[in-house]
C-alpha positions as CSV (number, residue, x, y, z in Angstrom):
1,M,0.0,0.0,0.0
2,E,2.8,2.4,0.9
3,D,4.7,1.6,-2.3
4,A,1.6,2.3,-4.3
5,E,1.1,5.7,-2.6
6,V,4.8,6.6,-3.2
7,G,4.4,5.6,-6.9
8,A,1.2,7.7,-7.2
9,N,2.8,10.7,-5.5
10,T,5.9,10.4,-7.7
11,R,3.7,10.2,-10.8
12,H,1.7,13.2,-9.6
13,G,4.7,15.3,-8.9
14,R,6.2,14.9,-12.4
15,L,3.4,16.6,-14.2
16,W,4.7,20.0,-13.2
17,V,7.6,19.2,-15.6
18,Y,5.2,19.7,-18.5
19,T,2.8,22.3,-17.1
20,V,5.1,24.7,-15.3
21,L,8.7,24.1,-16.5
22,P,8.1,24.9,-20.3
23,P,6.5,28.3,-19.6
24,V,9.4,29.2,-17.2
25,I,12.0,28.1,-19.7
26,F,10.5,29.8,-22.7
27,N,9.9,33.1,-20.9
28,L,13.4,33.1,-19.4
29,L,14.8,32.5,-22.9
30,G,12.8,35.4,-24.3
31,C,13.7,37.7,-21.5
32,C,17.4,36.9,-21.7
33,I,17.7,37.0,-25.5
34,F,15.6,40.1,-26.1
35,G,16.7,41.8,-22.9
36,T,20.4,41.4,-23.9
37,Y,19.8,42.6,-27.5
38,Y,17.7,45.7,-26.6
39,G,20.0,46.4,-23.7
40,L,23.0,46.5,-25.9
41,A,21.0,48.4,-28.6
42,S,20.4,51.2,-26.0
43,Q,23.8,51.2,-24.4
44,R,26.2,50.0,-27.1
45,P,24.3,50.3,-30.4
46,D,27.4,49.7,-32.4
47,S,27.7,46.2,-31.0
48,V,24.4,45.1,-32.4
49,A,24.3,47.4,-35.5
50,D,24.6,44.4,-37.9
51,I,22.0,42.3,-36.1
52,A,18.4,42.7,-37.2
53,P,15.6,42.0,-34.7
54,G,14.5,39.2,-37.0
55,H,17.7,37.4,-36.4
56,V,17.2,37.6,-32.6
57,T,13.7,36.2,-33.0
58,F,15.1,33.5,-35.2
59,V,17.6,32.4,-32.5
60,L,14.7,32.2,-30.0
61,Y,12.7,30.0,-32.3
62,V,15.6,27.7,-32.8
63,L,16.0,27.3,-29.0
64,I,12.3,26.7,-28.6
65,F,12.4,24.2,-31.4
66,I,15.1,22.2,-29.6
67,V,13.4,22.5,-26.2
68,E,9.9,21.5,-27.4
69,W,11.3,18.4,-29.2
70,A,13.1,17.5,-26.0
71,F,9.9,17.7,-24.0
72,A,8.0,15.8,-26.6
73,A,10.6,13.0,-26.6
74,S,10.3,12.9,-22.8
75,V,6.6,12.4,-23.1
76,I,7.0,9.6,-25.6
77,L,9.6,7.8,-23.5
78,R,7.6,8.3,-20.3
79,V,4.4,7.0,-21.8
80,K,6.2,4.0,-23.3
81,G,8.0,3.3,-20.1
82,T,5.1,3.5,-17.7
83,T,2.3,2.1,-19.9
84,G,4.0,0.3,-22.8
85,R,1.9,2.4,-25.2
86,S,3.4,3.6,-28.5
87,V,3.3,7.3,-29.6
88,M,0.6,6.4,-32.1
89,D,-1.6,5.1,-29.2
90,L,-1.2,8.4,-27.5
91,I,-2.0,10.4,-30.7
92,V,-4.9,8.2,-31.7
93,P,-6.2,6.3,-28.7
94,Q,-9.3,5.1,-30.5
95,G,-9.2,3.8,-34.1
96,G,-7.0,4.8,-37.0
97,P,-5.5,8.3,-37.5
98,W,-8.1,9.3,-40.1
99,R,-11.2,7.7,-38.5
100,F,-12.7,10.8,-36.9
101,N,-15.8,12.9,-37.1
102,W,-15.3,15.5,-39.8
103,L,-17.8,18.0,-38.5
104,P,-16.1,18.6,-35.1
105,A,-12.8,18.7,-37.0
106,A,-14.0,21.3,-39.3
107,I,-15.4,23.4,-36.4
108,L,-12.0,23.1,-34.7
109,F,-10.2,24.2,-37.9
110,V,-12.4,27.2,-38.4
111,S,-12.3,28.2,-34.7
112,F,-8.6,27.9,-34.3
113,N,-7.8,29.9,-37.4
114,A,-10.5,32.5,-36.6
115,I,-9.0,33.2,-33.2
116,L,-5.5,33.4,-34.6
117,A,-6.7,35.7,-37.5
118,G,-8.4,37.9,-34.9
119,Y,-5.2,38.2,-32.9
120,M,-3.1,38.9,-36.0
121,S,-5.6,41.6,-37.1
122,I,-5.5,43.3,-33.8
123,V,-1.7,43.6,-33.7
124,W,-1.6,44.6,-37.3
125,V,-4.1,47.4,-36.9
126,S,-2.3,48.6,-33.7
127,G,1.0,48.7,-35.5
128,A,2.5,46.1,-33.1
129,L,3.0,43.4,-35.7
130,R,6.7,42.7,-36.3
131,G,8.0,40.6,-39.1
132,F,11.1,38.5,-39.5
133,E,13.1,41.0,-41.5
134,G,16.6,40.3,-42.6
135,L,16.4,36.5,-42.7
136,S,18.2,34.5,-45.3
137,V,16.4,31.9,-47.5
138,W,17.4,28.9,-45.3
139,Q,16.2,30.7,-42.2
140,R,12.9,31.5,-43.8
141,V,12.5,27.8,-44.8
142,F,13.2,26.8,-41.2
143,I,10.6,29.2,-39.9
144,I,7.8,28.4,-42.4
145,G,8.6,24.7,-43.0
146,L,9.9,23.2,-39.8
147,V,8.7,25.3,-36.9
148,P,4.9,24.8,-37.8
149,V,5.4,21.1,-37.9
150,Q,7.3,21.1,-34.6
151,A,4.6,23.2,-32.9
152,G,1.7,21.2,-34.4
153,F,3.2,17.9,-33.3
154,C,5.0,18.7,-30.0
155,E,2.5,21.2,-28.5
156,E,-0.6,19.1,-29.2
157,L,1.2,16.0,-28.0
158,I,2.2,17.6,-24.7
159,W,-0.6,20.1,-23.9
160,R,-3.5,18.1,-25.1
161,G,-2.5,14.5,-25.5
162,H,-0.4,14.2,-22.4
163,I,-1.3,16.9,-19.9
164,I,-5.1,16.5,-20.2
165,T,-5.0,12.7,-20.3
166,E,-2.8,12.7,-17.1
167,L,-5.0,15.2,-15.3
168,E,-8.1,13.1,-16.1
169,A,-6.3,9.9,-15.0
170,R,-5.6,11.6,-11.6
171,G,-9.3,12.4,-11.0
172,R,-9.6,15.9,-12.5
173,N,-12.9,16.7,-14.1
174,R,-13.0,17.7,-17.8
175,W,-13.0,21.5,-17.5
176,P,-10.3,21.9,-14.8
177,A,-8.1,19.7,-17.0
178,I,-8.8,21.7,-20.1
179,L,-8.3,25.1,-18.3
180,L,-5.0,24.0,-16.6
181,S,-3.7,22.8,-19.9
182,A,-4.9,26.0,-21.7
183,V,-3.3,28.3,-19.1
184,S,0.1,26.5,-19.4
185,F,-0.2,26.5,-23.2
186,A,-0.9,30.3,-23.2
187,L,2.0,31.0,-20.9
188,I,4.6,29.3,-23.2
189,H,3.7,31.9,-25.8
190,G,4.8,34.8,-23.7
191,M,3.7,36.4,-20.4
192,F,4.2,40.0,-21.6
193,D,1.8,40.2,-24.6
194,P,-1.8,40.3,-23.2
195,P,-3.6,40.0,-26.6
196,K,-1.5,36.9,-27.4
197,L,-2.1,35.4,-24.0
198,V,-5.9,35.8,-24.5
199,A,-5.7,34.4,-28.0
200,T,-3.6,31.3,-27.1
201,L,-5.7,30.8,-24.0
202,L,-8.9,30.6,-26.1
203,I,-7.1,28.3,-28.6
204,G,-6.1,26.1,-25.7
205,V,-9.7,25.9,-24.5
206,V,-11.0,25.1,-28.0
207,T,-8.3,22.5,-28.7
208,G,-8.7,21.0,-25.2
209,L,-12.5,20.8,-25.7
210,Y,-12.1,19.1,-29.0
211,F,-9.6,16.6,-27.6
212,T,-11.7,15.6,-24.6
213,Q,-14.6,15.0,-27.0
214,Q,-12.9,13.3,-29.9
215,R,-9.7,11.8,-28.4
216,N,-7.8,12.2,-31.7
217,L,-4.7,14.4,-32.0
218,V,-4.4,14.2,-35.8
219,P,-7.0,17.0,-36.6
220,L,-5.4,19.1,-33.8
221,M,-1.9,18.6,-35.2
222,V,-2.9,19.3,-38.8
223,T,-5.0,22.4,-37.8
224,H,-2.2,23.7,-35.6
225,T,0.4,23.2,-38.4
226,I,-1.6,24.9,-41.1
227,A,-2.4,27.8,-38.8
228,D,1.2,28.3,-38.0
229,I,2.3,28.1,-41.7
230,W,0.0,30.9,-42.8
231,S,0.7,33.1,-39.8
232,F,4.5,32.6,-40.0
233,G,4.3,33.1,-43.7
234,L,2.5,36.4,-43.2
235,L,5.2,37.5,-40.7
236,L,8.0,36.7,-43.2
237,F,6.6,39.2,-45.6
238,V,5.7,42.0,-43.2
239,P,8.2,44.9,-43.8
């Protein structure tokens, strides 16, 4: 009995690694990278005269790319080690990858993209939208070709497939699980941009609601990837 309780407590304590640690790491990375750049730009402008803000953003995305794949690999190994399930079992717990209800998937697709389009429109009108100026061709390919796939796969696997499933397994009701996952998801996108926090929180709720109803990550991953492709593509061409 005691061994079972220790195992349950250990399992319970590890979820903070996926709900709390990623937002802390991503925000610290952003603060360090942009804080250093703009600090040097104000105090020693010559030292960063040849570095465009787009290059600084690119460095941050590369680091996030690496960190998110590390967390996703950790989820895959943990699930396989504790339950013996494959990553495909986690992505599609019921049936094949394309055996899903198309109407909820279409509603998900429209809702996700509408929220993202609303956020992009707000920052565009306010003049706060900043592009990835100064990037070379290979950097643009990385941003529009690899980052959306990484975000679609890793973020849906971690914040919907793993976190919500784990919370439910520990007795959490549906809505607390969705909201906790959504808050963590919003915080990884930045704590200092209120419109983005609101938009990603809403996206987290919509995607969490879909996952708890349909239990299939494939439409989530595809929708997330497509939304990031067009939004990053827009940023690549903003002057």
